N, C-alpha and C positions, 0 to 999 in steps of 0.2 A: 742254035747254040747261044746266040745273043739273047733270045727270049728266056731261056733257062737261067742264064746268069742274072737277068733282071729279077726274076722271081726269087732267086736265092738272096739277092741284095735287099729286096723288099722285106722278106721274112726276117732278115738279120736286123733290120731297123725296127720292125713292129714288135718283136719279142721284148726288147728292153722297155719299150713304152708300156706294154701290157704289164710288165712286172712292176713298173713304177705305180701304175694305176691301182693294181691289186694291193700293193703295200700301203698306199694312201687310204684305200678303203678300210683295210684292216686297222690302221691307226685311228681313223675316225670312229670306227665301231668301238674300239677300246676306250676312247675318250668319252663317248656317249654312255658307255656302260659305267664308267667311273662317276660321271656326273649324276647318273640315275641313282647311284648308291647314296649320295649326300642329300638328306631331306631339306626342304625349304622351310623357312619359319617367318611368320609375319611379325615384325618388330616395330618398336617405336623408341625414339630417343627421349630420355628424361630431360625435361626442360626446367627453366626457372621462371616462375610467374607468381600470380596471386590467386588465392582461392577464398571465396566469400560465400557465406550461407545466410540467406535472408528469408524472413517469414512475413508473408502478407496475410492479414486477417482483419475481420470486421469487429468493431467495438461499438458500444452504445454509451451515450452520455447520460449521467444521472446526477441529480443535485448532490452537493457535498453533504448536506443534512436535510432531512425532512421531519418536521415537527407538527403533530396535532396539538393545537393550542387549546387547553382546557382552563376554565377558571378555577381558583382555589376555594371559592365559596359558591354555594347554591343561591341563585337569584334570578330575577326577571330581567330580560334584556331591555334596557332603556334606550340604548343607542349602539349601532355598529358603524364604525367609521371606514371600513375597507370592503373591497369586493375582489373577485378573482382578477388577477393580472396586476393588482396594485403593488408597487414597490414600497416596502416599509423598512424602517431603521430600528435597530435595537433600542428598546425603551419606549417606542412610540405606542400610544394608546390605540388599541384595536377596537375595543368595545367597552361599554359601561353597563354595569349591572346595578339593580336596586335590591337591597336586603333591608326591609324596614326594621326588623328586630335588632339589627346591628346598631342602628342609631340610638335605640333605647339603651342597649348594653353599653355603648360608648358614654352616654350621659351618666349612667350609673357608675361606671368606673371613674369618671371625672369627679363625681360627688364623693365617692369612697376615698379617692386619692386626696381630696381637700380635707376630708374629715381626719384621715390619718395624719395629715400635716398638722392640723390643729391639735390633735392628741399629742403629737411629738413636741409641739411648742409648749403645751401645758405641762408635760412631764419635765421638760427642761427648766421651766419656771419653778416647778416643785423641788427640783434638785437645788436650785439657788436658795429657795426659802428654807429647806431643810439644812443646808450648809450654814446659813446665817444663824438659825436657832442653835445648831450644834456649836457654832463658834462662840456664841454668847454663854451657853451653859458650860462649855468646856473652860472658858475664861473664869467663870464664877467658881468652878470647882478648883481650878489651879490657885486662885487667890485664897480660898478657904484652907486649902492644903498647906500653902506657904505660911499662912498665919498660924495654923495649928502647929507647924514645925517650929515657928519662931517662939511661941509661948504655949507651953503645955497647959491644956485645960481651958484655953481661951475660946475654942470652938468645940461645941458639943459633938460627940462622935456621931450622934444621930443626924445632926445637920450636915456633917461631912459625908456620911453615907448617902443621904438623900441627894446631895449635889453630885456625887459620883454616879449614882443611878441615873439621874437626869442626863448626865454627860454621855453615858454609854447608850442610853435610849435614843438620844438625838443622833448619835453616830450611826445607829442601825437604821434610823429614819432616812439618813442620807443614802445609805446603801440601797434601801428599798426604792427610794426615788430614782436612783441611777438604774436599777433593774427595770423599773417601770418605763423609764425613758428608752432603754435598750429594746424593750418589747414594742414600744410605740414606733421606734425607728424601723424595726423589722416589718411591722405592719404597714408602714409607709412604703417600704420597698416592695412588698407584695402587691399593694394597691397600684403602685407605679408600673410594676411588671404586667399586671392584669390589664391596665390601661393600654400599655404598649401592644399587648396581644390583640385586644379588640380593635385598636387603631390599625394594626397590620391587616386584620380581616377586612376592616373598612377600606383600606387601600387596595385590597385584592379585588374590590368591585370594579376597579379600573384594570382591565386586562391588557397587558402590554406585550409587545413583540420580544421574544427572548433572543433574537438575532436578526441581522440584516437579511432580507430575502424578498421573495415574491409570494403573494397569496395565490395558491394554485387551486384552492376550493373553499367554498363558504357553506357552512352547514346550518346556520341559525339566522333568524330574522328578528326584528324588533318585537318585543312582547313575549317571546318564547321563554319558557322556564328552562334554565340551563343548570344541569347538575354539576357539582364540583368534581374535579378530576383527582381527588385525593385518595381514591381506592382503585382496586384492580378490576372494577366492573367494566367489562368491554362494551356494555350497552350504553354507557355514558357518551353522548354525542359531543364532539369538540365544537368550538365556535368556528375556527378556520383551520386550514392546513397550510403551513408555511414552509417554503423550500428555499434553502440557501443556494441560489443559482448564480451568484457572482463568482463562485468557485465550483467547478464541476469535476466529477469523477468520470474518466473514460475507462470503462471496464472492458477487458478483452480476454477471451478464453484461449489460453496457451495449450496446444496439444501436448499430450503426455511425453512424446518423444523429444520435445524441445524444452521441457521444464528445466533441464540441467543447464541450459544456456542463460536462464533468466537471473539477473542480478540487480540489486538496487542501484539506481543511478544510470542504468543503461539508456542510451538515447533511442527515441522512437520517432519516425517521421509520420505525421498525422495529416490526413487530407479529409476535410469536411466538404463534400461535394454540394450539400444543400445550401451552403452559404459561400462557397468558393474560397475557403480558407485553408491555408497550408502552413504548418508550423512544426517545430521540433519540441517534443516533450521528453520527460524522463520518468522511468519507472520509480514510483514512490512506495509501493507496497504490493504484496501478493499473498495469497492465502496460505501457501505452503501445504495445500491440501487439494487432492484431486476429486472432482465430481465423479461419483461412482457410475453414473449413467453416460455422461459425455466424455469421460476420461480427459478432462481439461482442467486447468488451474486458472482461477480468476486473477487477473493482474490489473493494476490500476495506474493511471497517469492523471495527475491533477492539472486542470486546465483553467487558467484565468479567463473569466467571462464577465468582466465588469460592465461592458456595454450590453450584456444579455443578448448578443447576436446569435449565440448558439442556444437552442431550446433543449431542455432536458428531454430525452427520448430520441434525439437525432442519432443517426448512425455516422460512423467515421471509418474510413479505411486506413489502417495503420501498417507500417512496414518497419520491422526491427531487424537489425543485423545480429544474427545469433553467434556467428564466429567469423573471423577473418585472419588470414595469414598472407603477408606480403613478402615477395622476393624469396620464395622457398622452392625447393625441388619438387616437381610434380611429375606424375606418370599417369597413364590411363588406368582407370579402375579395373579394366579387364586384365591388367598385368599382375594383379595380386592373386596369390594362391595361398590357401590355408593348409599348412602341413604340420601335424603334430602340435596343434595349438599355437603355431607361430605363423605370422604373416611373412610370406616369402615371395620372391620374384625369380624368374628364370632370365638371367642376363647373359650377354655374350662378351667374351674377351676379345683381344686383338686378332686372335686366330679364328674367330667365329665359332668358338666352342662354348657349350652351355655351362654356366656356373649358377648354382642355386644359392641365393643369398637371403638371409633373414633381414627384414627391414622393420623400422619403427614408423607407424603410420600416424599422421596427425589428423587434420580436417579431411573429411570425406565429402566429395561432391557427387553429383550424379554421373559425371564422366571422368573426373580427375580426382586424385588423392594426393595429399601432401606426404612426402617422405622426409621424416626427421633425421633418420640415420640409415646407412646401408647402401645408399646410392649417391652419386654426384650428377649434376647436370651434364648431359652428353652421353651418359651410360645408356647402352641399348638393352631393352628388355623385350621378351617375347610376350605378345598380347593375345595369343589364341592357342588352344589345344596344348597347353603346357604339359599335360600328363603323357603326351606321346614322345617327350624328349627326356633324355637321361643326362646325368652329370658327366661332363667331358665330351659329349657327343658334338661332332662338327655339323653345322647346318649352313644352309645357303640363305642369308637374310634377305627379306623383302621389306623394305622400309615403307611404313605407312605414315602419312601426314597427319599429325595430331596437334591440338592446341596446347598451350602451356598455362593458360589462365582460364578461370571459370567463375561465374557467379551462379550459385545454385539457388533457385527461387522456389520456395515452398509456399503453398497457399493453404491457409486454414479457413478459407471462406471470406469473400469480400462482397460488398454491396455495390451493385451497379444501379445508380440512381436513374440512369437513362433507360433501363430495361423496361420499366413499366410504361414509359412514354413511347418506346418503340412498339410495345405490344398494343397500346391504345391506338397508335398511329396505324399499325397494320390492320386493326379491327375496322377502322374507318374505311 
């Protein structure tokens, strides 16, 4: 009897416990089912940082100007004063030519100029003589005319007419003398101009440097016949080639995709490994034209090289900042979605519900983009599988750690001066 009562008591205690366990299991299953219905989403928080876009590329130094120096007259080389590598200054005599016929022409022009001067002097004296004769004859005529007016019949009409005729004739002689003097003066000017021309040709036998620079090649030696460079005959050999190396052009090919970022005055960091030199230059010119084959635009930086430490033809590695934005809102590039020609993001509100927003994008990096409008720092955006979410849908966010600043480095090709040394070292 006691055993039966114990069994009944045990059953009474166990049944409520089982009921509680069953209820708990049912509640857990219901919660798990509800959680399974809410999709998860990988998100990132919009940050505030900096985005920069830099371009590294190789450039080559070239002389600011290169001139093939030709003489202006044809002659034999008497002396050449320079050789390759010599530094010269503007106006310095590079070579001396001999043109024998020019000496004779110059003497002839000097003689002609002296003769023209004598003719002019003679004509001027003739003017004075003619004016003196005219003055005397005119005075005689005036006296006879006055006497004839004072007393009728005192002077014969024939004598009066002869005096008037002589007066008029002497006046025309004065005019003729003046015309002859004017012709003599013009002839003297022609002779003087011809002398200046021949003298200039004579001076051209001294070939001078047109600018400051360095002789980078020499083509002629003493005794050679040098043709004048006054025509377009490409077979005419110059005396020397002169390069203006005190100021260099650093030419760099900018890729087509980066041409829009190039502006006059933009700074460029330049590193010349061959001479261990680092400096900052500025863009001074660009072609505004793309090379059809390489799809690049030539851009130039002027570099002072007064000490000639940089040789034309050397390479340089340059780095230019294409674009930069500081203290701006940034998000991962994977958060952007293009919908109906608009840049959009899938953001989450406070209830973790999806909100599709249009945004205005600024600078684009490789991992981050600048958001000019549409988001604020701290806003959460979905960064993967956006097409699987809909407006207003609730999600379970999974926060991913992302950076807020980035420097995007683009390389248009650089020159490693140590590469050849490494290869040679490896070959040994």
